[in-house]
FIMAR-863819 format. One line per 2 residues: number of its first residue (from 1); their letters; for each residue x, y, z of C-alpha. Coordinates in Angstrom, 2 decimals. Each point is the difference from the previous one (the first is absolute). Layout:
NUM) A) X,Y,Z | ... .
! end
This chain:
1) MS) -25.48,43.70,30.55 | 1.43,-3.34,-1.19 .
3) TV) -2.79,-1.80,1.87 | -2.65,2.15,-1.71 .
5) TG) 1.62,-0.57,-3.41 | 0.19,-3.75,0.57 .
7) SF) -3.64,-0.10,1.09 | -1.05,1.97,-3.09 .
9) RH) 1.93,-2.36,-2.30 | -1.57,-3.00,1.69 .
11) FT) -3.43,1.59,-0.41 | 0.48,0.81,-3.69 .
13) AQ) 1.30,-3.53,-0.64 | -3.37,-1.47,0.93 .
15) PG) -2.08,-1.33,-2.93 | -2.30,2.62,-1.46 .
17) VA) 1.48,2.89,2.00 | 2.43,1.33,-2.64 .
19) PL) -2.70,1.10,-2.48 | -1.80,1.87,2.77 .
21) VD) 3.23,1.76,0.98 | 0.69,0.95,-3.64 .
23) AG) -3.53,1.34,-0.36 | 0.43,2.04,3.17 .
25) IA) 3.25,1.48,-1.31 | -1.62,0.91,-3.32 .
27) VA) -3.01,1.65,1.67 | 2.21,1.98,2.39 .
29) AF) 2.17,1.23,-2.89 | -3.14,0.95,-1.98 .
31) GG) -1.40,1.99,2.92 | 3.35,1.76,0.51 .
33) TL) 0.15,0.92,-3.67 | -3.50,1.49,0.06 .
35) LA) 0.89,2.09,3.04 | 3.22,1.13,-1.68 .
37) IV) -1.97,1.13,-3.05 | -2.47,1.97,2.09 .
39) HG) 2.61,1.59,2.31 | 2.85,0.25,-2.49 .
41) GG) 2.21,-2.56,1.75 | 1.17,2.62,2.48 .
43) VP) 0.34,2.67,-2.72 | -3.11,2.23,0.25 .
45) AA) 0.62,1.47,-3.44 | -0.27,-3.49,-1.50 .
47) AV) -3.42,-0.77,1.52 | -2.64,-0.73,-2.62 .
49) PL) -3.60,-1.21,0.18 | -0.82,-3.65,-0.57 .
51) DA) -1.59,-1.02,-3.24 | -0.74,-3.33,-1.64 .
53) FR) 3.19,0.06,-2.10 | 2.27,0.59,3.00 .
55) VV) -1.81,-2.67,2.06 | 0.54,-2.52,-2.80 .
57) LA) 3.67,0.94,-0.24 | 0.35,-0.30,3.79 .
59) AC) -1.61,-3.43,-0.14 | 2.39,-1.09,-2.75 .
61) AC) 2.91,1.32,2.06 | -0.94,-2.06,3.09 .
63) LP) -2.49,-2.82,-0.44 | 2.33,-2.22,-2.13 .
65) LV) 1.92,-0.54,3.24 | -2.58,-2.69,0.75 .
67) VW) 1.75,-2.32,-2.50 | 3.60,1.13,0.51 .
69) RR) 1.12,-3.56,0.89 | -0.77,-1.21,-3.53 .
71) SP) 2.19,2.61,-1.72 | 1.82,2.51,2.23 .
73) VG) 1.64,1.75,-2.98 | -3.24,0.17,-1.97 .
75) VF) -1.98,1.40,2.93 | 2.69,2.61,0.64 .
77) AV) -0.03,1.03,-3.66 | -3.81,0.39,-0.04 .
79) TA) -0.11,2.02,3.24 | 2.91,2.18,-1.13 .
81) LA) -1.56,0.73,-3.40 | -3.27,0.98,1.66 .
83) SV) 1.96,2.27,2.35 | 1.70,1.60,-3.02 .
85) LL) -3.44,0.94,-1.35 | -0.98,1.33,3.43 .
87) AW) 3.16,2.13,0.06 | -0.81,1.30,-3.50 .
89) TG) -3.41,1.15,1.25 | 1.72,1.76,2.93 .
91) SA) -1.52,-2.29,2.65 | 1.29,-1.43,3.32 .
93) GG) 2.83,2.47,0.50 | 2.62,-2.63,-0.79 .
95) FT) -1.23,-2.29,2.78 | -0.50,-3.38,-1.72 .
97) PG) -0.54,-2.83,2.50 | -1.01,-2.50,-2.70 .
99) PA) 3.27,-0.27,-1.97 | 2.09,0.56,3.14 .
101) TA) -1.74,-2.97,1.65 | 0.34,-2.05,-3.19 .
103) LF) 3.71,0.83,-0.10 | 0.35,-1.12,3.61 .
105) LL) -1.72,-3.31,-0.76 | 2.07,-0.43,-3.17 .
107) AA) 3.28,0.48,1.87 | -1.06,-2.11,2.98 .
109) SR) -1.18,-2.93,-2.13 | 3.23,-0.46,-1.95 .
111) TR) 1.62,-3.43,0.45 | 2.95,-1.92,-1.43 .
113) QA) -2.36,-1.59,-2.49 | -1.49,3.41,-0.94 .
115) PW) 2.76,2.56,0.64 | 0.07,3.73,-0.55 .
117) TR) 1.29,0.42,-3.56 | 1.20,2.83,-2.20 .
119) LT) -3.36,-0.09,-1.76 | -1.74,0.57,3.33 .
121) TA) 2.27,2.96,0.70 | -0.71,1.39,-3.47 .
123) VV) -3.76,-0.33,0.53 | 0.10,1.78,3.37 .
125) AG) 2.30,2.77,-1.23 | -1.97,0.48,-3.21 .
127) LF) -3.34,0.26,1.78 | 1.37,2.46,2.52 .
129) AA) 1.41,2.09,-2.84 | -3.43,-0.11,-1.63 .
131) YA) -1.57,1.12,3.27 | 2.44,2.90,0.28 .
133) GA) -0.69,0.96,-3.61 | -3.74,-0.05,0.66 .
135) LL) 0.48,2.38,2.91 | 2.02,2.37,-2.21 .
137) LS) -2.73,-0.03,-2.64 | -2.85,0.49,2.47 .
139) PQ) -1.23,3.61,0.11 | -1.19,-0.36,3.63 .
141) AV) 3.01,-1.75,1.55 | 2.37,1.55,2.52 .
143) VG) 2.84,-1.91,-1.62 | 2.78,0.24,2.58 .
145) IE) -2.03,-1.00,3.06 | -2.08,-2.63,-1.79 .
147) LL) 3.09,-1.57,-1.56 | 1.65,-0.11,3.42 .
149) HA) -3.08,-1.71,1.48 | -0.05,-2.59,-2.78 .
151) AL) 3.74,-0.67,0.25 | -0.22,-0.46,3.77 .
153) AW) -3.02,-2.34,-0.27 | 1.62,-2.18,-2.65 .
155) AV) 3.39,-0.02,1.75 | -1.55,-0.95,3.35 .
157) GW) -2.01,-2.77,-1.69 | 3.06,-1.45,-1.72 .
159) FA) 2.26,0.29,3.07 | -2.58,-1.56,2.34 .
161) GE) -0.58,-2.84,-2.48 | 3.73,-0.74,-0.24 .
163) RS) 0.32,0.00,3.77 | -2.94,-2.39,0.29 .
165) RL) 1.51,-2.32,-2.62 | 3.41,-0.02,1.68 .
167) RR) -1.60,-0.65,3.38 | -1.96,-2.93,-1.45 .
169) EQ) 3.13,-1.47,-1.57 | 1.93,0.35,3.27 .
171) IL) -2.75,-1.82,1.89 | 0.00,-2.79,-2.60 .
173) QL) 3.78,-0.30,0.27 | -0.21,-0.20,3.79 .
175) HE) -2.63,-2.75,-0.28 | 2.16,-1.90,-2.48 .
177) RA) 3.06,0.31,2.25 | -1.98,-1.16,3.02 .
179) ER) -1.32,-3.01,-1.93 | 3.50,-0.86,-1.25 .
181) AE) 1.42,0.27,3.52 | -2.80,-2.20,1.34 .
183) HE) 0.55,-2.59,-2.74 | 3.78,0.03,0.59 .
185) AL) -0.47,-0.40,3.75 | -2.40,-2.88,-0.58 .
187) RD) 2.43,-1.60,-2.43 | 2.86,0.36,2.49 .
189) RQ) -2.10,-1.61,2.73 | -0.98,-2.85,-2.30 .
191) LA) 3.63,-0.54,-1.04 | 1.05,0.04,3.65 .
193) VA) -2.62,-2.60,0.85 | 0.94,-2.18,-2.97 .
195) EE) 3.71,0.15,0.81 | -0.56,-0.79,3.64 .
197) RA) -2.33,-2.85,-0.70 | 2.69,-1.47,-2.20 .
199) RI) 2.43,0.27,2.93 | -2.52,-1.62,2.33 .
201) AR) -0.48,-2.81,-2.50 | 3.76,-0.58,-0.12 .
203) DL) 0.12,0.04,3.78 | -2.79,-2.57,0.11 .
205) HD) 1.83,-2.11,-2.57 | 3.11,0.00,2.19 .
207) SA) -2.05,-0.91,3.07 | -1.78,-2.84,-1.76 .
209) GH) 3.25,-1.24,-1.52 | 1.65,-0.09,3.40 .
211) AI) -2.94,-1.89,1.49 | 0.03,-2.54,-2.82 .
213) NV) 3.74,-0.60,0.45 | -0.52,-0.59,3.72 .
215) IV) -2.86,-2.39,-0.75 | 2.20,-1.92,-2.44 .
217) VR) 2.82,-0.28,2.54 | -2.28,-1.13,2.83 .
219) AG) -1.84,-2.45,-2.23 | 3.32,-1.51,-1.10 .
221) AA) 1.13,-0.30,3.63 | -3.27,-1.69,0.96 .
223) RL) 0.42,-2.47,-2.84 | 3.57,-0.85,0.94 .
225) HH) -0.60,-0.36,3.75 | -1.54,-3.23,1.22 .
227) DP) -1.01,1.52,3.35 | -3.81,0.38,-0.06 .
229) QR) 0.07,2.80,2.58 | 2.53,2.10,-1.93 .
231) SA) -1.88,-0.63,-3.24 | -3.28,1.06,1.62 .
233) AA) 1.62,3.19,1.32 | 1.39,0.80,-3.43 .
235) LT) -3.38,-0.57,-1.61 | -1.67,2.23,2.60 .
237) AI) 2.52,2.77,-0.72 | -0.61,-0.41,-3.72 .
239) ED) -3.75,0.25,0.53 | 0.29,3.16,2.12 .
241) LA) 2.37,1.67,-2.44 | -2.18,-0.94,-2.97 .
243) RQ) -3.11,1.40,1.70 | 1.76,3.27,0.84 .
245) TA) 1.43,0.39,-3.50 | -3.36,-0.73,-1.59 .
247) AD) -1.61,2.60,2.28 | 2.64,2.61,-0.96 .
249) ID) -0.51,-0.67,-3.69 | -3.78,0.15,0.31 .
251) QI) -0.11,3.21,2.03 | 2.46,2.00,-2.10 .
253) VG) -0.81,-1.28,-3.47 | -3.72,0.30,0.73 .
255) RL) 0.41,3.67,0.87 | 2.30,0.63,-2.96 .
257) RD) -2.94,-0.94,-2.24 | -2.17,2.80,1.42 .
259) PA) -0.96,2.42,-2.81 | 0.35,3.23,2.03 .
261) PD) 3.11,0.02,2.21 | 0.85,2.94,2.22 .
263) GH) 3.78,0.10,0.13 | 3.53,-1.42,-0.38 .
265) VE) 3.21,-1.34,1.83 | 3.37,-1.77,-0.32 .
267) AP) 1.09,-3.44,1.17 | 2.08,0.23,3.22 .
269) AG) 2.34,-2.41,1.68 | -2.01,-0.49,3.23 .
271) LA) 0.20,0.86,3.69 | 3.06,-2.18,0.42 .
273) SL) 1.88,2.89,-1.65 | -1.61,2.73,2.12 .
275) AT) 3.15,0.65,2.03 | 2.00,0.39,-3.20 .
277) LV) -2.62,2.38,-1.37 | 0.09,2.17,3.13 .
279) EH) 3.79,0.00,-0.07 | -0.02,1.06,-3.64 .
281) HT) -2.17,3.04,0.76 | 2.04,0.81,3.08 .
283) DA) 3.09,0.13,-2.16 | -1.90,2.38,-2.30 .
285) GL) -0.51,2.39,2.95 | -3.46,-1.03,1.23 .
287) RV) -0.30,-0.72,3.73 | -2.54,-2.81,0.34 .
289) RL) -1.60,-0.83,3.36 | -1.36,-3.56,-0.21 .
291) TQ) -2.65,-1.41,2.35 | -1.21,-3.57,-0.50 .
293) NG) -2.64,-2.01,1.85 | -0.70,-3.61,-0.79 .
295) DP) 1.72,-2.56,-2.22 | -0.28,0.14,-3.81 .
297) AG) 0.75,-3.72,-0.29 | -3.66,-0.85,-0.50 .
299) LS) -0.47,2.28,-3.01 | -0.65,-1.43,-3.44 .
301) RA) 2.70,0.67,-2.58 | -2.20,2.53,-1.83 .
303) TD) -0.81,1.95,3.19 | 3.66,-0.09,1.09 .
305) QA) 1.10,1.47,-3.31 | -2.80,2.59,0.00 .
307) VY) 0.98,1.32,3.44 | 3.64,0.21,-1.04 .
309) RI) -0.88,1.75,-3.26 | -2.15,2.63,1.70 .
311) VQ) 2.70,0.67,2.61 | 2.57,0.25,-2.78 .
313) EA) -2.05,2.54,-1.97 | -0.93,2.03,3.09 .
315) LT) 3.63,0.25,1.16 | 1.07,0.96,-3.52 .
317) NA) -2.55,2.83,0.00 | 1.17,1.06,3.48 .
319) TR) 3.58,0.15,-1.25 | -0.94,2.08,-3.04 .
321) HG) -2.56,2.38,1.47 | 0.45,-0.17,3.78 .
323) TG) 2.17,1.88,2.45 | 2.26,-2.92,1.00 .
325) TA) -2.05,-2.10,2.45 | -2.66,-2.68,-0.27 .
327) DL) -1.96,-2.14,2.47 | -0.77,-3.58,-1.06 .
329) EL) -2.51,-1.98,2.04 | -0.76,-3.66,-0.76 .
331) AF) -2.57,-2.19,1.73 | -0.72,-3.64,-0.82 .
333) TG) -2.89,-2.08,1.34 | -1.48,-3.30,-0.97 .
335) SE) -2.47,1.70,-2.34 | 1.75,3.00,-1.54 .
337) AE) 3.15,2.04,-0.46 | -0.11,3.72,0.75 .
339) LT) 2.62,2.59,-0.84 | 0.31,3.77,0.43 .
341) VT) 2.74,2.21,-1.40 | 0.02,3.69,0.94 .
343) NP) 2.53,2.68,-0.85 | 0.06,3.81,0.08 .
345) VS) 0.00,1.53,-3.49 | 1.79,3.04,-1.34 .
347) PG) -1.89,3.33,-0.05 | -1.95,0.43,-3.20 .
349) FA) -0.16,-3.73,-0.69 | -2.91,-0.99,-2.24 .
351) PA) -0.76,-3.60,-1.02 | 0.19,-0.79,-3.70 .
353) AG) -3.21,0.31,-2.03 | -1.81,-3.33,0.02 .
355) GG) 2.02,-1.22,3.00 | 3.14,-0.99,-1.91 .
357) HG) 0.95,-3.46,-1.19 | 1.43,-0.99,3.41 .
359) LI) -3.27,0.60,1.82 | -1.89,-1.68,-2.83 .
361) GM) 2.27,-2.99,0.51 | -0.69,-0.18,3.71 .
363) QE) -3.73,0.12,-0.62 | 0.16,-2.71,-2.66 .
365) RV) 1.92,-2.41,2.21 | -2.33,0.54,2.96 .
367) TL) -3.13,-0.25,-2.17 | 1.13,-3.29,-1.50 .
369) LG) 0.30,-1.48,3.47 | -3.32,1.36,1.31 .
371) GT) 1.50,2.64,2.32 | -0.35,3.76,0.46 .
373) LT) 2.45,2.85,-0.40 | -0.05,3.75,0.69 .
375) AG) 2.80,2.38,-0.90 | 0.33,3.77,-0.02 .
377) PT) 1.34,3.10,1.77 | -1.64,1.43,3.12 .
379) DG) 1.33,2.97,1.99 | 3.48,-0.23,-1.49 .
381) VF) 0.28,-3.78,0.48 | -0.36,-2.62,-2.72 .
383) RV) -1.64,-3.18,1.29 | -0.35,-3.40,-1.65 .
385) HA) -2.19,-2.54,1.77 | -0.90,-3.48,-1.26 .
387) RI) -1.84,-3.03,1.36 | 0.33,-3.30,-1.88 .
389) PS) -1.45,-3.42,0.88 | 2.80,-2.32,1.13 .
391) AG) -1.00,-2.61,-2.57 | -0.92,2.56,-2.66 .
393) EH) -3.66,-1.00,0.00 | -2.66,1.72,-2.11 .
395) R) -2.36,2.40,1.72 .
! end
């Protein structure tokens, strides 16, 4: 039913469709009123023949529905007054689809800008009282049955209109909440990225500062020593260090300027502290099985820190959400560093919406260095896998 209702609303929202729908409603109400006049609206004693006067009254009681969007209260008043005259002539047996439909549209179209007021209530109550009075004054009316028919028709119209209005407001509220949640999630991701990029910038500042201090020391030693070979070696070391530092600055700062980043991270200490990190999580109750192939000595500083940071975040998640064990696999080659962290997760575990700031951080660090990362639960096991170029080169 909700799918049919949604399709109908989408259809009526198309340009030029609404007037056709309104015209169809008016014509259907007019036809129903004519049938009610001829057959007495289900009350045989109230059946009367059609004449020009009754047809005009029936038209006035229904056809104004075509323009109900311009003035819902006005259209309801016109249709109700025409129905009062029909009741006075003893026609329709109390079955009045025109004002009942107008009342439905009036109730359904109310908004915060155009609410249902006391005046509206007074108009509806007054017109119904006039309709009841017309039935009492009509010599042909079967008052009790016809009044019951009219009361039911108007009550159903009002109740259905209120339900439609409330349903529309609930849908609007759900859309607003969804949009707010989406905007808040986007804002959180952007804040996470901004904060992490600031941490990466500080990390880069420390790295560059260290390199510059080493260059200063080696340059001073080369100047003081009179041995050409030692001076040449110092200058070669300075050149290598300067090249590496310039490459680190170029690769990270260049990616930090990208307009559409994907994630976020924190600045770690480096793989030299890996044993301390594993020991820290072991003390916290996580049993870590470490497997390492290759030597990380050839990694650039940025790649070294990225691997450490991802391991740190993955083990932290394993401690928080896992069942007490984690497998850490590291592999280092001349071209890339590869790591895999797997751990069983608790039953009912569900990753945070949007991946969480930790996973965003992993992705940001790897993206900045031109690597790849996948992370997520599969068959009760959470797996983090990353591949990063050893020198942090762009892809």
